[in-house]
N, C-alpha and C positions, 0 to 999 in steps of 0.2 A: 247085855247093852242095848237096849230099844236101840234100831234104828231110823231117822228122821228125817223124810224127803220133806222139801219145802222148794212149792211151785209157785213164783210170783213172777213180775217183769223185771228179770234177770240177765239173762243171754243177749246180749248184744245192746243192751240197754245203755244210750248213752244218754241218761238223764241224772241228775242229780238225787232229787228226793228216790227216784228207782232204786238206785242199786244202794242208797244209803239205809234206808227200810230193808232191804232186804240182806243187808250187811247186820244190822239191829238185831231182826228176827234171826238170822241164825246165831248169834253169839249168848242172844238169850238163850234159846234151846241148848245150848252147849254147857252157859250157870247153870241150869237146872240137869244137869249130868246125862245129857242125852248124847249120842253118837249123831251125826245130821250129814246132810249136804245136798247143797243146790242143784236142782233138776235145771239142766242147763236145755229147756223146751223151746223149739223153732215154731213160733207160732206162724199156723196156716194162712194162705192168703184168701180163704173162700169165703166169696162175699167182702173181696176188702174196699172194692170201689164201692159199694151200695153204703158200708157201713160211715165211710170217708165222705158221701153226702149228706148221711144223717148228722152224723155231727158238724156239720157246713151250716145248717138250716135249723138245729135245736134250739139255737134262743141267739137272737139280737147281739148279745154280748160275745158268743162266740166266734159266730158269724162275723163282727167287727175285726177281733183280734184276728183270726187268722186271714181274714183276705187281707187287712193293714200288715201284716206279716208278711205274707208272701209276695204283695204285691214291691214290699221295700227288697224284698229277698232276688226276685225279678228283677227290677231296675239296678239295684247294684251288680247281677250279674253282667245285664247286657252294657251300660255303661259306663261303670267301674273298673267292670273285669276280677269286680269281687267276689268270692264263693262263701265265704266265711270258713274254711278248711282251716284248722289249726292242728294238725301233728301232734306236737308236744299235749294237747290237752286228750287228743283221741288215746294218743299212749297213754297216759294217765288212767283213764278208764280203762283201758285193757287189761294193764296191770293191777289196778285194783279189783277185777273182775278173779283175773287170776288167783289171786290169793285168800279168795272166798270159797271153801272145798266144796266141788261140784260134781254133778253125774257126768259121763259120757253124754254127748249131742244125744237128743233124741227127736223124733216130728212126731205127728198124728200115728201111725202109725209106730214105731218103739214103744209110745207111751203105754201103750196095753202089756207091757210085759212088765211097767211098775210092781205092780203089786205085790210079785214074788220077792222083789225087793227092799221093802221098806213094812216097819210094822203099823207107821203113822202117816199120812200126808197131809201136809199143811200148806191152803192154800191160802194167800195172802202175803204182803198187803196190798195196800198201793191201789189201782184201780183196776183189780184181775176182773173184778163183776161189770166192768164198762163195756155192755156190747157195743161199742164204735170201737174196740180195740182188741178186746179176746173173744174166743170162740170157745163152745161149751166144754174144751179140753179144762177149762179154769175153774168150772165145776165140778171136777172132776169125775168127767164120765168115762173117763177109760179106766177108770182104779174100782176091784171089787171088791165091793164092803164086807163081803166074806174073808175075805183075807187081811186085808189092809185097814187101818179107821182113819176114817175121812174127818179133816177136823178145817173149817175155817178161824181165821186169823185176821181181825180187823178190813173184811176186803169193802172196796169203796165201788158204788155203781156209778157214780157222777150224775146221770142222765135222772134227769124228775119221772119219765115213764118209757117202759119198756110197748114192744109190740108184741102181738099173742103168739106168735111162735118163742120168743123168747122166756115171755112168761111160764111157757109148759116149760120149757127146758130150766127155770129156776126151781118150777114144783117138782118138777121129774128127779132131777140130781140131788138137787138140797136133800132132800127126804131121804136119802142115805148118809147125808153129812150128821155125824154124832154129836157134834158139837158147833153150833154158828154162831163166830161174830162177825157183825160190822163194823166199820168206822164212823159210819155219819149218824144221827139220829132219820134222818129223810129214809136212809137205807133202808132201817127198818121198818119204817114205815110201809115205804115201799113194796119192799116182798112180803109185808102181811095183806098190803089190801089185792093184790094178786094171790092170795090164799096158799100161801107155805104155812103149814101148820105148825113148827117145832119154834121152840124157846129163844129168841137171836138175843144176843148182847151186843150192847154198844161198849168198843174198848178201843184203848189209847193206840194212836198209830205205831209201831216197833220203836221209831225214833224213840219214842220218849221214853221206854223200858230202858235205855242206860243215861246214866247220869249224866252230869257236864265234866266230872273226873276220868270215867271211862271213856268218852270221847275225845277229851283231851290228849290217850293215850296213842291215836291214831292220826292227832291235828300233823301236817305238815307246814309249821309258822312260815307265812310270806312277809312279816318283817318290813312293810314298806314303811319308808321314811317321813308320815306324813299323817297328817289325822284326814279318816276320811268317813264318807256315808256310802256304805256298799246298797247298790240297786241291783236286786236281778229281776230278771226278766220286766222291767220296765221298758214297754215299746212306744208310747206315741208322741213325737216332739215336743209338748205340750207340756208332757208329768216333766219332760226330762230336763225343760228348760225349769220349769220349777223347784226342779229337786238341784240344778246348779244354783240356784237365785239363793238356796235355804241354806247349800254347801258355804255359798260366798258369805253368808251372814253370820254362819259361827265357824268362819277360819278353816275349811274343809276342803276336799275334795271331793269327787263322785268317783265312785269305783266302778264300774258297770260290766255286767255279766249278762250279756240276754240272747235270745235265739242266735242258731249259728247263721249267719248269714243276711242279722240283720245290723245295718252300717248307723253308725253315726262320726260325724267329726269330733275329734279329738280337740283340748283348747288346752289352756292353762286349769280348768277346774277336769271336766272329765276326763277322767283317764279308763284306760284299758288293760288289765291284768299280762302282759304279755308273755306271760313264762310259762304256762297251761298252767291251766283249771282244773282239774281233777276230783273225784270226791272230797279226797282231803283237805285240798287250797280250797274247795270251797266250803268246807266247814270250819277254816281258818281263816275266810277271809269276813267270815260273820263274828266270830269268836274276838276277831282284833278294829272291828268296826267301831267307831263313836255313835253312830245310829243304821240302822235297817232298815231300806225299803223295799218290798218283796212285792209281785203279784203272784206267788203259789203259797200252797200249803205248806210245804217243806221249809220255805224261807222263812214262813210263821213261828212252824216247829222248831228248828233250829234256833233262832231269838228269844225264844222260850226256854226253851233246856238252855242254852248257853246264858240266860240272863241277859238276854241286849234291848235296848230300849229298842222299840221298832214300830212301823206302821203297814199296813197292809191294803194294797189296792182293793177293792170288788165293795159288794153289795151283801150285807149278812142275810140279807133276805131273799137271795135268790142262789149265793152260793154255799152251800152246808157243808161244804169240806172245811171251810175258813171260819165260818159258824160256827160250828159243834166246837173247834177248840177255843174260840175266842171267849164263846159264852161259859163252857168246861172253866173257865180261868177267871172269870168275872172282868173280863177285859176288853170288853164289846167295842169299846170308843177306840182303839187300834185301827178300826179297818176304815177306809178314806176313799171317797171318790176319786176317780180320776184325773178330773180338773183340778184336785186341792193343791193351794200354793201357798201353805205349812205358814201361816201368816201368824196364825194362832199356835200361841206353843203349847206343847204335849205334856198332861199330866205323867208326874215321874212314876212309874209302874212300879206295885210294891209286889216286889221277889219275895219276900218275906211270905206274902201269904199265898203268891203263886206257887214257891216251893211247896208250901205244905201240901197245897191240893195235890201236887204231881208226886211227890212222893206216897201219898196214899193213895192215887190211882194206879201207880206203877208198881208198888206193892198186892193192889186188889187185881190187876191183869198178869202179873206175873202166878198170881197163885190160878186164876182161873186158866189159864193157859198149861200149866202144871197139870190140874186135875184133869182136864179133856185129855191131856196123853196118855195119865195114869189111870184113868178109872177104867 
């Protein structure tokens, strides 16, 4: 049996979407009949400060979000003595990570030995090619193409342009990857614009490759005793105030999960789930919600997978991570501006149509991945 290594943002990644897509890709690889493990790779910190500054000034939206969150966190630590630490959530993440078969921890130097351990290495999904977060290792620079097959699955770049040295790395290392796929149309366009010559396919995020029934098997029910809107990564006070007003109009509460350290006052309408929210609980909170409002790609993805009525903050012409997935299912109207007041009722999403498209895309993507591994 072929052994497959999967390199993604897995090791010590306390991010719901990051870990859930890691779980999904390994599950699909297992279902296809391969032995596998996540590569526990420690990202090196070379150039980290420059990458942080680059992200900060990459766009007005990113700048506003980061500055708003950081200022809120700093204020809460200094004035309220609140740092957002949640040991129960942290422990649930650690438990979820431990349940995914994984390698021993390797760093930049240790990764060089991996070519002899795997028949193929898959890099992806999530923002593995975002130069703000990662280094050349996520282009599989360490792997010897004569010894192990290199594949990318649904790699996301996020940034709208790359620097010359980054473009040179993409062209150099992607030339050794036998099958390339990305998650967004703009990622394909960007790679082509800098001179990557190989064929590039656009495929669904790994979370879409597991059905609602398959996700239901890992859900840890939260069973809240009230009807609620689940709000994920909603950060500004105006948006929260509008959400609360909407929740009150439908006789519901707002359950908020946001950045660690981001503080808002709870009241009769706004509550925080305080029993710990690991990846399994995150899926359950979406699954049991009356309505979902998110400011993230994976909040959008799981709303679609679990057939939940939802809205997502953003600009479809700016954020192609959300734009690609909403356009794919014909539900572009679900994206809303941050000052949206919810006074205009949403039309119900026709999930019969959505699920037909999802099934077709899921089957095609699994065939793509199986062909990439088997060819």
